[in-house]
Structure formats: C-alpha cells, structure tokens
N, C-alpha and C positions, 0 to 999 in steps of 0.2 A: 458873332453872327449878326448882331444889330447893325454893325458897320456895313456889312455886305448888303443887307436888306435896304439900308439907307441909300447906298450908292445905286443899287439896282432900281429902286423905286424912282430915284431922280432921273436916271437914264430913261426909264419907261415914260415918265411924264414928259421929258424933253422930246422923245421920239414921237409920241402920239399928239402932242401939242403942235409939233411941226407938221405932222400929217393933216391935222384939222385945218391949220392955217393954209396949207397948200391947196386943199380942196376948196376952201372959201375963196381964195384968190383966183383959182383956175375956173371954177364953175359957179360961184356965187349962189344966187337964188335958184339955179336950175338943179340943185342937188335933190336927189330922192333917196329914201332909205335903201332901196335896192342897189342903186349906184354906189352909195357909200359902202355897203357890205361887199360889193364886187371888188372895190378898190382896197378895202381893209384886209381881205383875206391874203393876197400876196404880200402886203406890207407886214402882216402878222408873221408870216413865215420868215421874212427878212429880219424882223426884230429878233427872232430866235437866233438867226445867224449872227446878228450884231452882238447879242449877249455872249455867244460862244467866242467871238473874236475879242470882245472886251475881257472876257475871262482869260483867254490865252495871253493877253497882254498884261495880265495881273492887275487889272483896274478894279477888281473887287477884293483885292487883298490889301490889308492895311500897310504892308511893307513897301508898297509903291510910293507911299507918302512918307516923308521924313528923311529919306536918304540925302537928297539935295532938294533945294526949294522947288525947282521946276522939272524934276524927273517925271512927274505925272503928265506934263504937257507933251513930252516926246512920245510917251506911250499912248496918250490919247489921240494925238495926230496920226500916229502909225495905225492905230485901230480904226480910225475913221477912214484913212486911205484904203485899207484893206476892204472895209465895208463898201466903199464906192465901187471898187473893182468887182466885188461879189454881187452887189445889187445890179450893176450894169449888165453883167453876164446873165444873171437870173432873169431880168426883165427882157433881155434880148430874145431869150428862148420862150419865155412865158407869153410875150406878145404875139408869138406865132402859133400858139395853140388855138384851135377852133373854139369859138364861143366865148372868148375872154372879153370882158367889158372894159378892162382897164386900158388906158392909153398913156403910157408912162413917159414918152420921150421928152415932152416939155415939162410935165409935172415932176419927173424924177430929178431933173436938174434943179428945179425950184426947191424940191424937198431936201436935196443935198445942201443947198445954201442955207435953208432955214435950220435944218437939224445940226449942221456943222456949227452955226452960230450959237444956237441954244445949248448944244452939247458942251462946247468949250466954256461958255459962260457958266453953265451949271457946274462943271467940274472945277472951275476956278473957285466958286463959292464953296463947293464940297471940300476942296483942299484946305481952305481957310477954316472951315468948321471942324474938320477932322483933326487939324493941327492944334486946335484950341479946346474943343469941347468933348469930342468923342474919344477921350483918353480914359482907359480903364485904370482905376486907382487901386493899387495892391498894397496890402499891409504885410510886411515880412517881419515875423516875430521869432526872436532867438539869436543866439550868438554862435551857432554852429558854422564851421567854415563853408559848407555848401550853401548856406543862406547868404553869407557875405558875398560869395562868388556869384550867386544869382542876382543880388542887388547890383553888383558891378556890371554884370552882363546887360541887364535891362537899362542901366544908365548909359552904357556905351552904344546901345541899339534902340534909339527912340522910334525906329520904323516899326517896331512891334506894338507900339501904342500903349505903353504902360507908364504910369507915374507911380513911383514906389515910396512908401513910408516905412521906416524901420523902428522896431522896439526890441531892446535887448531882453526884456522880461515881459510876460503877459500881464495885462492889467489885473489888479487885485480882485475885481468883482465884475459881475455881469453889467452893472450900471456904468462902471467906468469904461468897460469895453464898448458898450452901446454908445456912450458919449463920443468916444474917439471915432467910431465907425461913422456916426452921423455927421460929426463936424468935418471930417475929411472926405466924406462921400465914398467910403471904402466899399468896393464890390467883391474883392478877392482877398483871401488871407492865405499866406504861405508860411508853413512852419514844419518842424520835424515831429517825429513820434512823441518826443518829450512834451510838446505842447498839447498833443491830443491824448494825453495820459488820463488815467482814471481820476486823478485829483482835480482836473479841470472840467470833468463832465458836467457838474452843476452849472458852471459858467457857460459852457457850450450849448447845453440844452435850452438855456434862456435866450440864445441868440437866433433861434430858428425864424423868428418873425422878421429879422433883418434881411433874409433872403440872400445870404452870402455864399460865395463859392470857396471851398476849402481844398487846399492842395498841399502835399509834401513836395519838396523840390523836384523829385523824379517825375511825379505826375504832372507838375506844372510844365516842365520842359517838354514832355511828350505831347500834352494836350494843347498847350498854348504856343510853343515854339516849333514843334515838329521834329524833335530829336530825342534820343534815348540817352540819358546820362550813363556814362560808363560805370559810375559808382553803383548803379542799380542793377547791373548785369551780373548774373550768377549762373551756375550750372542749371538750376531749376528754371530760371527765366529763359535760358537758351532752349531747353527741352520743350517748354510750353509755347514759345513764341517764334522760334526760328526753325528748328528742326521739325518740320511737319510734312506730311505726305501729300503731294499733289496728285489728284486723280490722273492716271495715265492718259486717258482719252483727252482730258482737258489740256494736259501738257503737250500732247502730240498735235492737237488742234492749234495751239499757240505757235509751236515751232513751224508747222507747215504754213500757217497764215503769215508769219513774219518773213519766211523765206520767199513766199510768193510776192508779198508786198515789196520786199527789197529788190527783187528782180524787176518788178514792174517799174519802180522808181528809177532804178539804174537805167533801164531802156529809155524812159521818158527824159532823163537828165543827161543822156549820153552827149548831146551837142554841147552842153555846158562843161562836161568833163573835158572834151576836146579843146574848148576855148580856154579854160583855166590852165590846162597842161601847156598849151602854146604860149600863153602869157608868161608862165613860170620859166619856160625854157628860154624865151627871148630876153628876160630881164635878169637872169642869174645863171651861173654855171652849175650844172648837175642835173640829175633826173627830175622829172616832174612829180613822180610818185615816190613816197618814202615809206619804207617798211620798218617797223620796230617791234621787238619781241615784248609781249605782254603776258600777264598771268590771267588765265581764264577760269572757268568753273572747275572746282575741285583741284585747283592748282595747276591745271594743264597749261602748257605754253602754246602761244600762237603768234603769228605775225600780224600786227595791226597796220592797216594801210591808211595813209593820209596824203594830201597834197603837201609837197615839201614847202615849208615856210621859213626855214633857216638856211643860211649859207652852207655850202658843201663842207664836210668835215667839221661840223660845229662842236664836236666833243673830242678834241685831240687827247685829253687826259682822262677819258673815261666818262661814265654816265654822270650827269649832274641835273639838278632840278631846273626846270624852265621857270624863268622869272616873269613877272607881270609886264615889265618893259624890257624885254630881253634884247641886248644889243646884237645878238646873233640873227635876229629875225630880219628878213628882207622887207623892202617896201611893199611889194605885192603880198608877201607873207603876212604882214601886219594887217592888211585889209581882209585877207582870208580868215585870219584868226579872230578878228573883231566880229565878223559875221558868222564864224564857225563853219564856213563853207569848206575849209580845209578838211573837215571830217566826212565829206560826202563819199569818198572811196570806201568808207567803212560799211557801206551797203554790201560790198563784196564779202566782208566778214560775216554779216548777218545771213547772207545767202549760203554761206558755208557752215552756218550753225555755231560759229565761234563767238558771236556777239548777238545781243538783243537790242531792240530800240531803246528799252528802258532797263536800267540796272546799275549797280555800283560801277563806277568808272574803272576800267582795268589799269593796273599799275605795272611798271617795269619790274622784272624779277629782282634786279639788284636793290631796288628800293623796298620791295616787299620783304626781303630777308631782313633788312635793317628795321623796317617798321614793325615786323612781327616780334622782334626782340624788344622793342621799346614800348609797344602799345598792347595792353591785354586784349585778348579775343580778336585781334586783328584778322587772323585767317578766316574767321567766320563769314566775312564778306564774300568769300569765294564759294559759298554754298549755292549761290545762284549764278546764272549766266550774267556776265557784265554787260553794260549797255553803252550806247552812244551818249545818252543823257540819263540823268538820274535825280533823285530827291536831293542829294547833297549838292549837285551842280546848280540847281535852281535856288538853293537856300543859303549857300555859303560862298564867300569870295574866293577868288583864285588862290590856291594853296601851293606853297613851295617849301615846306618844312615839316618836320615830325609833328610839331604842335598843330599845324594846319591839318595834317592827316588824322590826328586824334579827334579834332573837332568834326571833320567830315565823316569819320567813322560813326559818330553818334547819330548823324543824319542817315547814314547807310543802315544802321540798326533799326531806325524808325521804319525805313522802307522794308527791311526784312520782316518786321513784325506785321506791318499793315499792307503788305503788297497784295494787290488785287488788280483786276482789269480796270476798274474805275480809277484807282490811283495812277495806273500807268497812263491812261488817257489824259488825266489831269496834268501829269508831268509833261507829256508830249505837247499839250496845248500851251502850257506855260513856257516851254522851251522856245516857242515861236517868237516870243518877245526878244530873245537874244539876237535875232537877226537884225533888229532895228535899234535896240538899246541894251547894253549889257548891264543888268542890274547889279551883278556881283562886282563889276569894276566901279560902278557909281558908289556902291556901299563901302568898298574898300577905300575910296578916295574921300569919303565924307568925314 
C-alpha cells in the first residue's frame, strides 16, 4: 500500500505543480482567488480521470516495475496520451457551458507540456527509488517444500517487490530473532504452522513491538501475490469461498447490463468490424470470423467468435495449444493478437449470455478433459460464466501447457473467492493496458 501511496502522491504533486506554473505563466500577477478556484475545479475532475487512466495502465502496481528496465515508460507514455485525448474532449465541451470562467485553449497545451515533462521526470525518479529502496524484505523460516517453492517464486519474479532471506530453523530466542529482524530490516515473516506452534509462543509474543506481518505460504500467496495455492484448497474451503449464492436480482441486473453494454459497443464498433474483416480477407485465404467450441458455465458448450488470426486449416492433426510466437499466425493476425482486437467479436457471445466481460477464460473441451484429469479441482472454474478478460489473464504470462494451466487456475480461484463488482471494474481497467503494452509478454521475456 505504501508503494501505491508513494506513486499517487508523486503524480498528484506533478499534476498540481504543473497547474500552478501554467497559471503563473499565463496570467502572472492578474490572478485572483476566484479565478484560481474557477480553473482548479475542472482540472480537479481531470485529475481524477488521470488517476483512473494511470490505474488502468497499472502504474500504481509494483509489478509494472522490474519486468524490464523501461516497461514503466511505455505504460506512462500511453497513460499520458490517453489523458491528452480525454482532457481535450472534456474541455471542448466544458468551454461551451454558460458561465464557465476557464479559458483552456492556450493554457491546456501549456499544461500538457509542463505536466508531461514533470510526470515522466518524476516517474523516472520513482522507478529508480522503487527498484532500490521500496523493496519489502521478507524472512522465510523453515525447510518445508512449500516454503522453498515460495522463495524460488519470489526470486524469479522481482516485479512483486520482495527481497527474501531464508532460515532453516527459527532463532533460539526473542533477542536473537529481534537482532536478525532489525539488522536485515525484515517487515514480513513467512512460515508454516510448525513455526507458529505453542513452543514458540514466548518468542512470538516478545516480537509484537517490531510491527511485523506474519503469513503462512497460503495466506502470503493470496494477500501479496493474488492467487490461491492449490495445496490450501479443500472441500470446506470450496463450500465457504466458491459455492455461494448470488442474490437473483443482482445476478439478473448484471446479466441484463452486460448484454445491453455488449450490444451498445457492438453497434459503436461496427465500422471497425467491417474494416478488420476486409483487411483479413485481403491478406489471407479464408473467412474473417473464426468460431471455436469452448466450455462455458456448468460445463455447457458454446461457439466462441474471434477474428481469424491464423492461416486456414491451422490444425490438420487435431487441437493443439497456441504458442507465444506461433508460426501459424498471419502478419495481420499477429497485430490483432498483440492488441487483443481479435477478441472483439466476443461481444456477440456476451449479448447471447454465453460470456461475461470478466471471468475465467473459457477453454476448449479437448483441453478441459485433459486438464481435469491432471489438475485437482479444475472443473470448479466452470461455476461462473467465463469472460473475455480475467484475473489470471492480467497476472500470468501466456500459457500453453498443463503446468501453465495449473498456475492460472490458482489465479482463477482467487477471482472465484473475491469476485465482486469492484474487482471486475479493476480487472477491466487493467486490461486496457494490454492494447498498448502486453505485460504478460514482457514478463515472460524477462
């Protein structure tokens, strides 16, 4: 949380500092309190819009830092570009309202130049600080396999912002424990139930002054990484966290709202549908749209629609996993896949009630049968309607194996446990970044 507040505070300072300089340059000594307030109000609304845009580009998430050195720059430039478009449109209409005192045409361009400069400069400094100083230091205690696996995971994924230290056995006394914690700057301790046993209660109770966070591996994965370890899933866990009754009225409202929004977006984007279809037809043989059988809610089958991105008859020997750099993908298809525009026809599936905007990604029945045999509790992901995007899609690299499916299932379980309107909105906003920069591909290549 402190990392997010640090980034948000820096963005706010950059924004309002740019605003103050813009006013001083444009009006100098002619400024009055009333004029400043009249200008500050629309800019305050735009700051909220900028914060939402930055959030959607994952600029308040530690994972945007550390994948590759300059990943943050692409996301920052894209966020600023969207903000320019939004602010230009907002002021175009705002300036036509009766009684508005703000005159943005010249000042807005000046503000863009100032804020763009300060914002990129600030984010450069923030990236350097985050990479070196705002690293959470975690102590992993014990020799259990799940602890070793966690230490390996954190070492392989520096984007989560943890520096780990490992001890095979707990320190012999509270004094020794305190010394290690203070010398290494430990904030978080992860261990198994054996560490938190009755024999160590005297040691633990003497550590309250150190203000430490204590986790077992399952809770650490859930609260810090955003996934549910399969080892912690049991029948009781499923009954308490996954199989829960949704109020019928709320469920009906969501379904109707999604269908209406899907139809509205489909009508608005129809010219782009026609353009993409024409380009696909002109550059490769075969139909522009591609339908593929997928598994939906409660195991029902439906046809998923996409723009065709592969050459015709791409699976002569039966179903196979799509690869990250699949040689079957056409040149136009590669562009559509990189921006995820190939998934736009799935608005049809949402309008038909087969798909949601957010949910576990629907898989092919041939793969589902294979994965259900290999991975415990895999069919549970079919308890909810699948989605165009989901928690696993924004948190895990492109998967093309049973091992990848197992990892993604742990993120799906997190979504099943925590699913809510707020989480869905968060996922939709973060998905926007995939049109400008694919973080999963960057993470896989790191």
